[in-house]
N, C-alpha and C positions, 0 to 999 in steps of 0.2 A: 856072893852077890855084891856088886858095886852099887852104892847109893849116893845121891846128893840132892840138894834142894835147888831148884831153878827158879829164878825170878823172870817172869815172862810178860811182855807187853802185849795186851790184847786190844782189839778195836772196841772199846767201850767208853761211855762218858765218865767213867770213874777215874779219878786222877791218881791212880797208883797201879803198880804192877802186881801180878798174882803169883803166889808161891805154889809150886807143884813138886812132887817127888819123882825123881827119876831112878829107876832100878835097872841095872844092866847085868849081863852075864859076867861071871868071873873073868877078870882080865880085860873087860871091855873098856874102850877109851871113853873118858868122860865127855859129855856134850861140850860144845864150845860157845862162848859168847858170840852172838851174831848169827847162830844157826836158827832155822825155823823149827818149831815144834808143834805137833798136833795134840791138843788137850781137850778134856771134857769141860764144858762151860754151860751150866744149867742142863738142859736136855739136848744141847747141841755139841758137835765136835767142831772146834775152830782152830785155826792156825794163829800162832803168835811168834814173836821174836824173843829169843833168849837174850836178856840184857845183863844178867849176873848169875854167878854160882854162889849161893849163900851157905854159910856154915850153920845158921839157925833160922828159925822162923817163929813168928808170934802166933801162928795158927797151930792149934793142938794137932799132934802127929796123927791122931786117929781121924781127924777131919781133912787131912791133906790128901788131895787127889793125885793120882798117878799120871805122868805123861804117857800118852798113847804111842807116840812115835816121834823121832827126831829125824829131820831131813838130812841125814849124814852124807847123802850123795851130792849135796850142793855145798860149794865153798861158802864159809861164813861171810856175812856182811861185814865190811871192814869197820875198824874203830872210827875212822873219819866219817863214814856214813852214819854210824850210831850217834856220833857227836853232832852232826848236822841235824838229825831228827830231834835230838835233845834240845838243841838251840831253838829250833822252830817251835817245839812244844812249850818251851819256857817263854819265848818272846810273844807268841800268839795266845798264850794262856789256854792251851789245850792239853788233854791227857796225852802221854807219850805214845800210847798205842794207836790213838786216832791219827797220829802223824805217820808212824811206821807202817802200819798194816794196810790201810786202804790204797797206798801207792804201789803195793806189790800186785803183780798180775793175779787175776782171780784163779786161774788154773794152778798157780803156785800155792795158793791158800786152800785148795780143795783137799778133802779128806783122803781121796785116792791119789796115788802118785803116777797114774798112767800117763797123763799129759806131760808131767815133768820128765819122766823117764824117756818118753818119746822125743821130747825136745833136746834133752842132753845127748841122746844117741845121735840125733841129727847134727848136733854141734861137735860131736866127738872128734872129728878130723879138722875142726876149725871152720868157721863160716867163710865161704869162698867170696872173692871179689868177682867182678865181671870182666871177662876177657874181652878187651877191646883196645884199640889204639887211643891213648889219651888225647882229649880234645886240645886243640891248639891253645897255647897260653897267650892271651892278649898282652901287648906291651902297655905297661902302665904309664900314665903321665907322671910328672914330677911329684905332684901332691899325693897321688895314689901310692907311688913307690915309697915315698917317705913314710906314709902311714903304715904300709905293710911291713916295712923294715922295723919301725918303732914297736909295732905289736910283737913281731917275732923275736926281737932282741930284748923284750922286757925281762927283767930279772926280779924274781919274787913276785909279791902282790903288786901289780901295776895296772890299776884301772884306767881305761882310756875311753873318752867319748869320741866316737867317729862321727863328726858333725859334717854332713854333706848334703848339698841340695839334691832334690830328686833327680835320678838319672846320672849322678856323679860317679857311679861305679863302686858303691860301698860293698856290694856282693863280691866283686872281683878282688877288692882289698882283703876281704875275709878269706877267700880261697887261696890267694898267694901268700898271705901270712900263715895260713894253715899249712901250706906246702912246705914253707921254710921250717916251721916248728916240727912237723912230722919228720923231716929230714934230720933235724937236730936230735930228736928223741926216738928214732926209728929202730934202734937196735934191740934185740932180745936181751934179757927175758921180759922186760917191761916196756914195750913200745907205747908211744904216747896215744892218748885218746883226746878227742876234741868234741865238745858239746856245743851245738848251734841251736838256739831257741828262736822260734817264730811265734807270733801272737795267735795265729789261727790255722786250723787244719788245712784250709784250701790253699794256703801259701806253701805247704810242704812239697807238693808234686814238682813244681817248677824248680825249687831249690834243690830237691833231691836229684832231679835230672842233671842239673849243672854240676853237682858234687860228684855224681857217679861218672859223668863224662870226663871230669878232670882227674879223678882218682880211680880208674877202672880196676886196678889191682887190689884195692883196699876194701875191707868189709865195711859197708855203710848200712845203718839201720835207722828206722824211724820209730818214734814213740809218741802216740797220741790216742785219744779216746775213740777214734774212728776205726782202729784196727780190730780185726777179729781176735777173739781171746787166744786162740792157738798161736797166731802170728805175733801178738803182743808178748806172749810168754817167750817165744823164741828170740825176739828182738831184745827183750829185757835180759835174758840169760847171756846173749852174745855180748851185751855191754858189761854185765856183771863178771863174766869170765875174762874180760879184756880182749875178746876177739874182735869186737866191733871197734874200728879205729875212729870212725866219725858217727856221732849220734845226732840226728835231727829230731826236734820235737817241739811240742807246745809246752805250756807251763808245767804239766805233770812230770816232764822229763827232768826237771831240776832235782827231783828226789830219786832219780835212777841211781843204781849202784855202778860207779865208774872208778875202778881201783887205780887206773893210771891216767887220770884226768890231768891235762897239761894246759888247756886253754878253754875258756868259755866265751861264746859270742852271743849277744842278745840283739837280734835284729828288730827294728822298730820298737826300741826300748820304751818309748812313751806310751805304748798302746795299753789301754785299761784292761784288755783281755788277759794281761799277765797277772791280774789280781783274781784269785779264786773267790767266788761269791757264795759258796755253800760249804758247810762243814768247817774244815780247817781253812779259814779265810786268810791265806798267805799271799804274799807278793813273790812271784817267781823271780822277778828282777832283783828284789832286795835279798832273797835267799841266795841267788847266784853270786851277788857281790860278797856276801858273807862266806860262801863256799870257796870262792877264789882267795879270800883273805885267809881262810882256814888252811888251805893247801899251799899258799904262797905262790900263786900262778897268775898269769895275766888274764884280764877280762876286758872285753870290748863291748861297749854299749853304743849301738849305731842308730842314728835317726836324722832326718831332715828337720824335725821339730821336736827336740828333746823335751822330756818332762821338766818342769821347773825345778824339781828336786835335783835331777842330774845336771841341769844347766847351772844351778847354783854351786854344785860341787866342782864343776869345771871352772867357773868364774873365780872360785876361791882357791883354786890350785890343788884341791884334794884329788880331782881327776885330771889327767892329762888330756888336753883338747887337741885332736887331730882334725884338720879342716880340709874339706873338699869343696871349693867354691865354684867350680865349673863342671859342666856335664862332661862325662867321660868320652862320648863319641864326638869326634872332631866336627865342627860346624853345627852341632846340635845345641840349640839355645833354649833357655827357659821360655815357656809360652807367655804371650802377652795376656794380662788379666784385665778384663773390662767389666764394668758394672752396667746392668740394664735397669734403669729406673722404672719400676712397675707402675708408678703413679703417672708416668708419661706414656709408656708403651704398655697399654693394658693387655694382659694375657688373655688368649682365647684357649679354653680347655687347659689352662695352666702354663701355656707356652707363649712367649711374646713373639711379635712379628720379626724382631731383629734376630732372635734365636732361630726361628724358622728359616729365615733367609740364609743364615750361616750354615744350617744343616743342608739346605738345598745346594749350596755351593760345594760342600764336601761330596755330596752324592754325585754331582756333575763331574768332579775331578777324580772320582774313584777312591776317595779317602774315607777313613772311618771317624765316627763321632761317638761320644759317650755322654749320656744324660744321667746325672747323679741326683737321686732323691732318696734320702734315708728314711723312707716310710713305705713299708710293703703293704700289700693289699690294694683294693680298688679305691676305697675312700675310708677315712678314719671313723666316720659316723654316718648314719642316715637319720633323717629328721622329718617331722610333719609340720608344715607351715601353719596348718589350721589350728592345732591345739598345743604345739610346742613339744610334742613327744620326741625323744631322741633315743637311739639304740644303746642304752646303758646296759652294762653287764649286771646281772642280778646278784652276782657273788663278789664283785670287785668295785672299787671306786674308779671305774674306767669305762670307756666306750667299747662296744663291740664293733669290730672292723668289718666292713663289707668286702667280701671276696666274691666278686661278680661271676667269674667263670664257674665257680662251684655253687653259686646262688646260696651262699652261706654267710652268716654273721659269726665272727669268731672273736673271742677274747684272747688277746696275745699274752695275757698274764696267768689265767687259770685254765685256759683251754676249752672253756664252755663254747658250744656251738648251737646255732639255731638256723632253721631255714629263713630266708628273707621273707618277711610277711608281705602278703599281697596288698594289704591295706593297713592303715595306722591301727595298732592294737587298742588305742585309747578312744579314738573318735570315728574310726572307720574310713577316714579319708584315703582314697586310693592314690593320691598324688604325693607319695613320700619320696624324698629326693636324697641322693648322696651329697654330703658336704665335705669339701676338701679333696685332696688327691693323693693317691698312692702310686706305686710303680705300675700296677695293672692298668690304672686309668690313663696314665701317661702313655703306656704302650698302645692302648686303644686309640688315643688321640693321634699318635704318630702314624699308626696304620691307616687311619682315615686321611691324614694329610699327605703321606707318601706311600700310596698303595703298592708302588713298584719296589720299594726299598726292602732289604733283608734286615729285619728287626728282631732282636732277641732281648729277653729280660733275664737277669741273673739276680736272684734274691733267695731268701730262705724258703719261699714257697715253691719256686721253680726248680730247686736243687735238693729236694727232700731225699731222693733215692741215692744210694751209695754210688759214687763215681759220676753223678750227673753234673756236679759243679765242674769237675775236671774236664768232662766232655764238652760242656758249654764254653769254657774258656778256650779249649782247643779250637773250636770253630771260629772264635774271634781271631786267634793267632794265625789261623790259616787264611784269613782274609775273606771268610765266607759270610761275614756279617757287616752290614753298612752302619747300623746304629745300634749301640748297646745301651740298655737302660738298666741301672742297678743301684743297689744300696751300698753300704760300706764294704760289702764283700768285694766290690770291684775297685775300691779306692786306693789299694796299696799293694805293692809287691809285684804287680803284673807289668810286663814289658811289651806293650802293644806297639808293634813296629810301624803301623800305618795310621795311627790315631793322631789327628791334628786338631780336633775340636772337643772341648769338654764344656758341657752346659750344666750349671748347678741350679736346681729348682728348690725354692722355699727353704733357704738356710736360716731365715730371720728368727725362727722360734727360739733358737739357742741364745740369741742376744738378750733375752729377757727372762732367762731361767733363774730360779733361786739358787741353783747349784753354782757355787763360786768357781768351779772348774769348767763351767760350760764354755766360756770364751776361749780358754786354752784348748779345749777339745775341738771346738769349731774351727779355730785357726789351723790346728794340725790336720783336721779332716779336709779342709779346703786345699791346703798345701799338698796333701797326699794325692787327692784326686786330680788336682791341677797337674801334678807331676806325671800323670799318665800320658799327657800330650807332648809331642815334639821330642821324643826320646832318641830319634835317629836324625841324621843330617837331612835337611830339607831338600826335597827333590827339585830339580830345575822346573820352574813353572808351577810348583806346588804351592799350597796355601801356607801362609805363616801360621804357626800353631797358636791357638787362642783358647782362653778360658773365659766364658761368659757367665756371670753370676747375676741372676735375677733377684732384685731386692727392692724393698720399699724404704730402705734406710741407707742410701748410697754415701751419706756423709759420715757413717760410723767409722771410728778410727781403726777398728779391726779390719774392715775391708781395705782401708788405705794401706795397711801393713801387708795384706795379702797381695794387693796390686804391685807393691814394691818388692815382693819376695823378701821381706825384711823381718826375719825371725828375731834377729839380734835385738832390734829396737823394741819389738813387740814384747819379747821375753823380759827385757830390762824394765819396761813399764809395768808389766804384770808383777814382777818381783817387788818393785817398789810399792805397789798397791797392797800386795800380800803382807809385806813387812809392816806397813802402816796399820793394816787391819788386824794384825796378829793372827795370820792364817798360815797354814803349811806352805812352804817348808820352814817357817820361822816359829812354829809351834807344833807340838806333838799331840795327837788326838787318839781317843778310843771311843767307840760307840756301843752302847748297851741297847739292844733291841728286845722288845717284849711282844709276844703274840698271845692272843686269847680270844675266846668267843665273844667277849664283851670288851669294849675299849677301856672301860673303867678298871677292869681287872689288871690290864697291862700298865695303865697309868699309876694305879695304886702301888704295884710292885716297884716301878721306877721311882716313885716318890720315896718309898722306903729306902731304895738303893742310894738315893741322893743324900740321905741323912743318917745312914746306919754307921758311918765311920768318919772319924776326924780326917780332914784332908788339907793340912797346911801346904801351900804351894800348888794346890790342884784346884782348877776351876770346874765345878760341876754345874752345867746349865739346867734349866727347867725341863722336866719331861714334856714332850709334845707328841701329838699323833704324827705318823709319817706322812709324807706328801701323798702317797697312795695308801690311804688308811686301811682299806679292806681288800684282801686278796683271798679268793677261794673261801669266802665266809669266815675269814679270820681277821680280826682287827689288830693293827700294828701300831706301836708307839716306840719312841727312842729317847735316849738320854746321852748327851754329848759331854765327854770328859776331856779336859785340856790341861796342858802344862808346858811351860817354856823349857823344861828339863826332861829329856827322855828317861834318864835313870830314875828321876823322881816319879814320873808317871808309871814306869814299870814296877817300882817298889810299891806304889799304892795299889796297882792292879792286882799284884800277888796277894796282898792282904784282903783286898775288897772281894776278890772272887771266892776266897775261902768262906767269907760271911754269906755271900749270895748262894753258894752251893748248900749251905746249911739252912737256908730259908725255905719254908714251905709256902708254895704259891701255886695257883692254878694256871699261871702264865708260863709259857715256854719262852726262854730267854737265851740270848747268845751275845757274846762280846767280840767285837772286831777291833783289832789294833791297826792303826793307820788306815782308817776307812777312806775309800775313794768316792763313795756315793753317800751324801748326807741329805 
């Protein structure tokens, strides 16, 4: 009998791998590092990744448990994939198994291999492409061609910022650079693979359609959380086996197994959705850059409004900056941005008379309009004028939002729901009123103002069913909608051919946020949604494309930069402010959060954490309650740690977290490196 000791990474909060004994038949091949193994863990059978074959173990041999099975039918995960996971675990201070295992498809981790065997059989003859005539390849303008050539000709690790105004044809640059690279590395036995990341699931169908049309003979797969488990397993295996030549995905795709990866593209690289906010709190963008460096391959970060971290790298020369200053379609120009002073033009039902007139003009000319309001529901709160009662959530420090069509009050944080009361629960007053406006209320107002118009709303409430978002966008693209109302779901990535007007409602709240990133995000949001207008050449007699922003602060410098489409000046000013205030990207941060039934428990733990270890060169701020202190009957507090040196911060965190893990507390705690929400 052949025997050996395997070290296996499991999805547990324990920061070590587990030793198991493997026993095989005489002459059997030993398991390989990178293979999956099924093992007993407590009363369960779980899957893990073999990370080492050991000669000895500290566990008494009679206590050592046996491996139940090794997934020998599956090629091992590569050394480079294991190294990527090890880096992520080390940098984000998480157990190795918490990085490796959750990113694998659930059906791959199942105790039975039925799904795996079925998927492997399906892929046995290789994943087919789609038989079709390749779509015509547009002729690039000079700036686009220079960018595509620079990306495709990159040697070794060559990070590029593709900085282009909205509608400048960044996607076409991606596709033509990909085509060049696939041609260069297309020969067997290791044809090139390309990974393209997008920030949100609803952006994948349009991009997937473009990619499949351009490369009909190649296997293209998607990886995101919206896939059925069987589909996700098949797509993951196609990538792992090298059959999928192009992989499109959201942030989780950065941890996919891609043995022949030759190019990484991150579209809308500034988007905060690339940061995971639960469990392993990783940045897919940052891991993508590390992965490209690890493999010595090009990486492209594309955006019209780059993150300040990426912009600083480009300004310093660490990243090459490729610029697209003009829209790709001839005679298509950036829309004119105008401000509507709400102190002079008082809105009726949230919409000013000037914006109503602009909407009416587009309806008369058969053109489409978009109203952007990043607040779903009917109204953020209902209130009683008689006694001051408001619809607070009883489990969170938040309001319950009115959803009028369902006659429900919903908390968007914990999910608590109530029927809308017929009268004030405190004083019995029947005249309780909604305060503020969400997308549902704007939709109602527009329906009353323009009863003949075809109006639709796209937000998280209207697109709950699978495929509903894609269907809704399709109706807009077909020209069956006159006025589209939406949240950030409609603000980026969509190429609306007949849209000539964008109206922005109530953006001012972000101007006074305590989050120092709020201004950066608002500017990006406004530029992205503005970019939906005027993406094609203006028709003869058609309206000039416009963006109308309703605001009570028309003199604010952020709006001046938006009107001028001047990201360069805005970003330079923000970077100067950040440097003066010692904020990222000029300082490095980690955030320790604590949750408990009582706030004092969490604060006491954080106070201990602040003083338990010497920290020269590290700034530890005072523990404070989080802005939203209570969520789902749990109180939350936080402790911010900062340093001007990333290595110094990492060294401290490694020592600190060992002390914290050994500390007994009733608080649940988590550590986030490079936090984006403070």
